[in-house]
N, C-alpha and C positions, 0 to 999 in steps of 0.2 A: 556444198549442201549435198545431202544424199537423196536418193528417191524414198523420202518417207513423209508422212502426214501428221500434223498435229490437228487433232479433232476437238473443238471447242463443243462441250456438252455431250454426254454419251448415253442418253436416256431414250428408251422406247425404240419403235420400228425403224426410224429414220438412222440411228447409229448402226442398229443390225444390218440394215442395207449397205450401209458404207463399208462396214466390216467385211461383208461378204465380198463385196466389190473389190476391197483391198487385197484381200486373199487371193482373188482370180487375177490381180495384176501382179501380186508378188511385192506389195507395199506394206510395211510395217507401218501400223498407226498408233501415235500415243495420244493420250487422253488429257484434256485440260478440264478440269471440273472444279466446281465449288464445293464440292462434299468430300471431306477428309478419308471418309469411309467408303469411297465408291469401289466398285468392282473393277479389279485389275488384271484380271487372268486373261481377257481378251486382246491386251493392249501391251505394246513393247516398252511402254513406260508410262508414269502419269504424274502431273503436276496439279498441285492445288493454287488457285487464285480466287481472290474476292471479285466476283463479275460485277459487284455494284460499286466498286471503285475502278472504273476503266483505265485512268492514268496509271495506277500503280499495277493493275493487271497487264497492261501492254508490256510494262517493263520486265515484270516475272517471266512472262510468256515469251517474250523476244529472247531474254537471257537463256531461257531453257532450250529454245529452237537452237540457238547458237551453239550450245554446249552439246546438243545430240546431233547437230548438223542436219536438223530438219529441213526438206525442200518445199513444204506446201503447207497452208493453213486452210481448214474448213470449218463451217459452222453447221452445228447438228441441229440449229433451230433458229428462227428469224429474231428473237431477242438476241441473238449472241454475233449477228451477221456484221454490225459496225465494228465490234471488237475483233473479230476475225480478219476485218480489212485492214484496221489499224496495224495490227500485229504484222500483217502480210507487207505493208507499205515500210515499216521500220527496217524488214529483213531484205526488202527489194525483191520480193517474191510475187507472183501474179495475183491478182485480186482486184474487185471492186475499188475505187477510190474512197477512202473513208468518208468523206463528205458525202459522196452518193450513196453508200450504205446506209448511213444515218438518215438522210433524206428519205429514203425509202421506208426505213422504219417507222417513220414520223409521218402518219398520213396526212396531217395537216400541212405539212411541208411538201409532201408529194403533190397535193393539190395545189398548192401555189405555184409551183414549178411547171407542172402540166397546163395551168392556166396561162401562165407568162408564155409559154411556147406553143399556145393555141391548140394543145391536144384537148378533144372533147373529153368531158367526164361529169360527174355530178357537182352542183353547187355546194360548198362546204363552208361551214363556219365551227369555230371552236368555243366551247364553254367550261368554265371551271366552278361555276356555282349551279346547283339545280333551280335555285329561285330566279336565275336570270336567263334561263333557257327560252322561255316563251316570249319574252321581250327581244332577245337576240332574234328568234325565228321570225318574228313579224318585221323586224327592222330589215333583216335580209331579203324579205319578199318570198320566203320559202312557204309553199302551201303544203298541207296534210295530204297523204302520210309522209313522213321523214323516216330517214334511218338514223338511229343513234348507235353510235359505237365508240370503243377506246381509240385515241389517236395512236396509240402503240399497242398493237395486238397481233398475234399470229392469225393467219386465214380471216375468218369471220367470227372468231370468238368473242362473245359479248354483244354483236350486233342484234339490234331488235327493231322491227317496224313499229312507229308509233302513228296511231290513225287521228289523235284530238290533242288538245290543250291539258286536258285532265291528266293525261297518261305521261306528259312529257317529262315533268321534272322527277318522276320516280323512275323512269328508264335512265334519266342522265345521273340519277343518284346511284343507280345498280353500277353503271359503269364507272363512276368515280370511287366506288367502293373497292373496285379490283386493284388490289396493290401488288405486293411481291409475288413474283412467279417462283414457285418452290421448285420447278423442274430445272429451270435454267439459272436460278439465282439472281434474277435481275428485278429491277425496281421500277416498273414503267411509269411515266409521268402522268399525274392527275388529271388528265385532260379529256373531255368528251367531245366528240364530233357529232355535228347534226347535219346532214346530208340530203339532198334532193333524192326522192324515191324515184327510180328509173324503172318503167315498166319494160319486159322484155325478157328474151333467154339469156341465161348468163353461160358464158363460155370462158374457159381457161387455156392459156398458150404457155407451154413449156419451152424456154429458148436457152441457147448458150452463147457467149460473146467471148471472142478473142479479139484483143486489141481494139474495141470499140466496135466490131463486126459481128453480125447476130444472124445465128442459124436456129431453126425451129425443130424441135424434136417432135412436138405433137400438139393438136388443138382437140380439147375434150369438151364435151357438152354437160352441163352441170344439171343435176335434178335438184331442186330445193326441198326442203323440210316444209311441212305444213305448220302453220303456228304463227304466234308473234315473233318467234326468233328465225330469221333467215339464216340458214347455213346449208351446205352441202349435204343431201342425203346420198349422192353419190355422184359418179361421172361415166361419161359414154365415150369410147373413141372407136371409130373416128366419128366426127362431130356431126356428119350428114349434110353439111352446106354445100351449096353450089361453089364452083370454083371462085367466081367473081366475088361472092360474099365472103368466101376465106380470105381472098387477096385483100379485101377492104378491111378485114379485121386485122389481119397482119400488118398491114400498113399503118394502122393506127397504133399496134403495140411496137413497132419499131421507131415511130415518131416518139412515142412515150418514153422508151428505154434510151433513146438517144438523148432527150431532153434531160433526163435523170444523170447522165453522163456515166452510166455504166460501162464497165471495161472488160474485166476478164472473170468469168464465173457464169452462174446460172441465173435465170430470172423466170419467174412464174407471175402471169399477169392474168387478172380476172378483168372481163369486160362483159357489158350488156349489149345485146342487138336490139336497139329501139327502133321505133318508128321514124326516127330521124337520123338512124345510122348507129354504128359503133360508138359505145363511150366506155372509157377505161376506167376502171373502179380501184384495183389496187394491184400494188408489184410487190414480190418477195425476192429474196436473193440467197437465202440460205438453201440447204438440200432439201426437196420436197419430202412431204411425209410419206413414210413407207408405203400404205396401201396405194397411193398416186403412182409411184415407182414400179410398184407389182403390177398394177394395171397397164402402164406403158410398156413394160416387158413382155408381158403376155401378148399384147396386141402387136407390138412392131419387132419385138427381140432386142430393142436398144435398152441398155442399163443407165439409168439417169445417175445412178450413185457412181458408177463407172466413169461416167462422162465428167461429173463434178471433179472427181479425183484427178482425173487427166487434166483438166483445165488448170486447177490450183497447182500442179505439178509443172505446169508450162507445156504439156504435152498435147498434140492434136488429138482431138477427142472423137471417139467413133460413134458417129451420129447417123450413119446410113442404116435405114430400116432393113430388116430381113425378111421383109413381107408385111402383110396387113390382115392380121386376124380380128375381128371385131369383137370387142369386149365390153362389159358394163361392171361397174363396180357399185355396190350397195354397202352403206353402213348399218349394222346391227345396233339398234339404239333401244331405250326403253325410259318411259316417263316416271317409273317408280323408283323409289329410294328404300334402301335397306341392305341385306346381305345378299351377296351374289352367290348362286348355287350352280351356275352353268347355263350353258346353251344346249338346246337338243335339236336335231335335224339340220345339223350343219351341212351334212354331205347328202342330203335328201334327193336333190336335183341331179341327174346324170350329166349336166351341162355345166356344174361348177368345176371351174378350172383352179381355184384357191380359195381357201377360208381360214380364218383366224379369229381367235378369240383373244381380246386384249386385257382381260381382267383376271386376277387370280381368284379361284374358289375361296369362299370365306370373306372376301374383301368387301367393304362396304361401297355402295355406288349411290349417286345422287346427292342432294343436299348443297348448301353453299349457294354461292352466287349464281352458279349454274344449274342450281337445282330445280325442283319443280316451281318455286316461286319466280324464278327468274325466266321459265319457259324454255328452257334448253334442255334437250334429252340427252341422256347419258349415252357415249358410244361405247359398246361392248366388244365390237369386232366387225368383220366384213366379210363379205363374199364376192366373188369375182365369176361371171358367167359369159362364155363364149358362143358365138353364132355365126352365121353366114352374111349377116347385116346388123348395122348398128340398133335399128328398131328392134329386131328380133332379139338382139342382145338385150336390149332394156325389159324386155317381156321375159326372157329366162331369168334375168337377175331378180326380178319383181317377184316371180314364182318363188325361186329359191329362197329369197327373204320372207315370203308368206309361210314357208314350210318350217322357220325357225322360231322356236320358242324359247324366250329368256325367263329364267328363274330366278326372282328377286323377292326376298320374304324378310321375315325378322331372324 
């Protein structure tokens, strides 16, 4: 096998960060995609596979890797992590066990495994019919508020906090209406989760594992959006927690990752620090989204994308920080829907270290399940601000965000 990588899914900032890291490592990247007309110029080769038929896709992708001599397999998004793990296993390449990757992808299964191993987390139940949601909730003894989310979904997409029995069936219906993922070409299972709502600050831990041994790249403090849907409005690094509290959170993370059986690759874990201690919420195993990798690199000098490629190639990852420069990320969002006419004031603050718009001029934003009816604001871009401490970085990032105007109209 050669020092080259097959990337499953090549859309968005995640793929761009992986391509940039690959160039710095001198590693050719081949693209596996479900779209026949995908952009090819940035890749050493392209193979098309139907990601909705995993058994067939594994065979096709493994054959391509053998023919090209590819030495590593990476997932460009959470929905493709189980498929990437299966291809790596067939080829004898580094990766998480396919069963572990599949369990992480299915939050219902994740909750069952964590519960069986005594890892603290929210009580969770699965439903397939909106009309059965309230009966199931009462039988499980869950009090309001509860969190309703898809059983299979990247990050917090589709999650909503529900405060009463009247709104629960509609929240479940919206989750069940989310079907094919057009970006990754996958078809999520029609299952909604109802989870215990946990009060507390949310944190995110980026980790790397080799042969089941874990190292941690960063711990980020999360800022939540206001409104009925709880999704990260941004992150801050460092977290600002005392050493003893940090140790307690990392201990829960390591117990959870070990219980899930993760082996070679990345893991990003969301937790809440409640009055009763840390509670593990979710785990992901694909490359994290581009804005988060950019934040970590600004703050620590560590390239998460570079680490990911090194691990899937079986190489020793470069995880030692080059220092610590506190930084805060804030997503630029809008509740409006219509035609995007641009962002103004992106660099109005002298403390902005990075700024990016995600949307092409003239594109339509909002609408659909994530539109105004669903209560989810559309992400248009992000800014990253730096300072001499995490709290000051928060202030500067919020000030930079306040100076940005999104123009969305007819």
